N, C-alpha and C positions, 0 to 999 in steps of 0.2 A: 503494499500500499503507499504510494507516495505522497510525501506532504504537499501541501499547496505551494510551498516554497521550492521543494525540487521539481515540481512540475514544470512550473514556471521558468525555472533555471532551464530545463531540456528544452521547452519550448522557445527561448532565446536564443539558444546555442544553434537550435535547428534553424532560425529564421534569420539569424545572421551570420552563417557560415561564412558567407562573402557578398559584397555589393560591387557590381552584381555578382549572381552566382557563376559567373562566367570565369572570374579572376580568382583564381585557385593557386595556393601556394607561391604567394609572392614573394615571401624571403627566398625561399629554395630557389624561385625561377631566376630572381636578379643574383643571386652566388651561383648559379649554374653559367648564366650569361658571362660573370666575370672569370669563371673560370676557363671556359671555352676561349674567350678572346684573350686572356692573357695568356693562354698557353700556345697561342699562334703570335703573339708580339711579342713574346718573351719565353720563346720556346729554348730549352735547355736551362731555363730558371725557373718558370711557372710550368714546365712539362718537363719528362724525362727526354720526347723527341727532338731531333734535329733534322732540319729541311736541307735534302741535297741540290735545290734547283729553286729557281722562282716559279715554276710552273707550278708546282707543289704548293707554295704558300697561295698562290692564285686560286688554286682549287680549293683550299681548306678554307679561305675567305670566303667563297662563293658557296660551299656547301653552309658554311656558317649564316651565312646572308638567308639562304631558301629556309634553313631550320629556324632559326629565331623569326622569320616572318611570322610562320606558324604559331610560334609559341607564344609572342607578343600579341595576336590577334585580339585577345580579350581586353587589351587596354585600349586598342582603338575602338573596339566595340563600347567601351566604357564612356571612350569621349562623345562617341555618336549619341547615346542614348540621355548621358547626363548633360552635357554641355550643347547639344542641339548641332553637332556638326560630326563629321567623317575624317577621321585623322588618315592621311595618305601613308601608310605603316609601309608600303613597298618602296615609294619615294624617301620616306626617311631613312630605311636600310639603305639603300643605294647612295644616297648622299652621306651616309655614316661612313660607310666605304671608302667613297670618294675622298672624306676627309681625313682618313685614317694616316697619311702620309703627314700631315700638320700637327695631328695630336701626337704621335709617337714622336717625331721629332722634339717637341715642348716636353714628352715625358723624360726623355732622355737628357733634355737639358736641365729638366729639374733635378736629374740624378747625379748630373755633373757638378752642379750646384752644390747639392749634399755632400758630394767629396772633397772641392774646393772650402766648402764652409766648414768641415768638421774634421779635425786633426785627427781624430780616432778612425775616420773612415780608411780602409787601407786600399780601396779600387772601387770603382764605379760599380763593377760587378755585385760588391759586397752591398751596397746600398740598393741595389736592385731585388736583390735576394731577402734583405733582411732589415730594412728601414721602415717602420712604421709610416713614416711621414711622406716617404715616397709611394708606398701604396696608396694611402688616403688621395695624395694628389695626383696619381694617377687615375684611380676610381673618379675623383672629380672631373677629370679633364673628359670622360665617358659621359659622365651622370649631366653635365652641362651642355654636352650637345644635345640629349635627348630632353633635357628641360627647356631649351630653347626653340626645340622642334616640337615643342607643344604635347608631347606624348605625355599624358597623364599618369599619375602614380610611380610609374616605373623608375623615372630618375631618382625619386626619393626612397625608393627601395635600395637602389645602387649605394646610394650615401649611406644609406643604414647598415648596409654588408659593411663599409669601411668603417664606420662608427662603433658596431660591435667588435671589429677584429683590432682596432687601434687604438680607441677612446678619442679620435679625431671626428669632431662634428661640424662638416660644411654642407650648408645648403647648396644643393645642385645649380641654384639661380646666380652663385657670387660670380663674378667675373675676375679671374687670377692670371696675371701675365705671365711670361716667362721667367724660366729661371727661379722656380718658386721652393723655398727651402722651409721645411718644419722641422727645428731640431727637437729631438726627443717626442715632442708632438701630444703627448696623451694631455686631455683635458684643453685643447685650444677648440674652440666654439667661433665660426664664421657666419654670418647672417646672410639672408638671402641676397639684399642689393648692396653688399658688400664690394668695391671696387677696389682691386691691388693690383698695381704697376709693374714692372719688370723687376728680378734683383731683388726681392724682398725675403726677409729671414724671419721668422718666429720662432718663438720658443715655447716651451710647454707651458699650459694654462691661462695662454692670451685668449679674450674675448674681444671680436668685434661685434658690437650688438647694439640695438636699439635703446634708443631712450624711453620709448613707449611703447607699449604692446595692444594698443588701441585697434581692435579690428577695423576701422574706418579707415585706418592708414595703411592697408595690406597693399595697396599699388603705388605708394609712395616711396621714396627713397629715405629707407630709415635706419640704413646702417652706413659707418664712416667709409673714406678714401684714402688709400693708403699708396703715396707715390713711389717713385722709384727708386730703388735703393735704401728702403727705410729697414732697420733691424728694431725688432721689439723683443724685449726681454721678458723672463717668465713671470708671469702671473697680471699683467698688465691689463688695463679694461680700457676700450675705447670704445665711446658709445655716441649715436646721433647721426643722422643723414645728411647734416651739414659740417661733421666733423671733417677735415682734412688734415692728413699728416704730410707734411711738406715733405720733398724728397732731400735723400741723404739723411733725414733725422735720424736719432737714436731715443728709443723710449725705453727707459730704465724699468727693472722689476717692479712688479705691484703699484706701478702709478696707475691713477685713475685721471681719465681723459674725457671731456665731455665740450670741448671746444677745438679749433682748428690749431695747429700747431705750423709755424714758419719752416720753409726750408734750411736744412742744417743745424737744426734746432738738437740739443741736448735735454731731455725731460728725466728728473731722478726724484724721488724720494730722499728728504735729507734725514738720516737715521742718527741718532744719539747715542754715544756711550758714555757712561758714567761708572769710574771705578768705585768701587766700593772701598770704605776706610776698614782698618784692621779689627775695630772697635764692631761694625755690621757684621764681620765674617766671624768673629769670636761668638758673638750671640746667636749664630746658626747651630741647628742641631743636624750633624750629618749621617746620623746613626741609621740603619736599615733596620 
């Protein structure tokens, strides 16, 4: 005999399995998409195979496109049902394959920036294999394409895979320039309307966020602009759509910024160090 609460729960689960019902296994689908794509783009790194000819790569990419046209069809259907329009999925995937040379080049530039920017990195290959910041950035390059192509839900699922794997949360709508390096990376949050120029370096725990979470501002620029060559150290928080961090500036750790910073600036929090007197130390009990 089911209680009213149990019966209601089972009905809710049954009725809410997916919206619409054709969108099934979202996270698993996104994870498989990235695994298959990166096994081609980074063969020998993200897969055990190696290609012996350009023709093999071409064939694999074409098979990839055909396979994922079918698997991503539910998201195009969702767009037609919910938004009153039809997403041209075949065109989106054709364009994605056409844009891969540029995306791939930017990914390698990110890897090079990590290698040059981190004394602990012994090779670019190590960056591609082991650096969480590189992986999250590479996933973002892919997710951003699908976001701009207006394919619903799927870009956020891609970003979610990277978030769960690395602790780095980048909205797929954020625009990020070339040679982008996230050092350590854990806890970085980059909002939807953030604009990041080339050669920017960000450390762990940085937030590029909004001053307001009002739903009516959803279509406005809510997140900061980071100009070329900026370095942002761990724990800094930069908020607001009108906030611009000028080029070649350095933002110190744990800084809180809600207004624009001129180019070539250094922003830091001043720490105070006070040496305790011998009387203070003698009064402390260090027993455990």
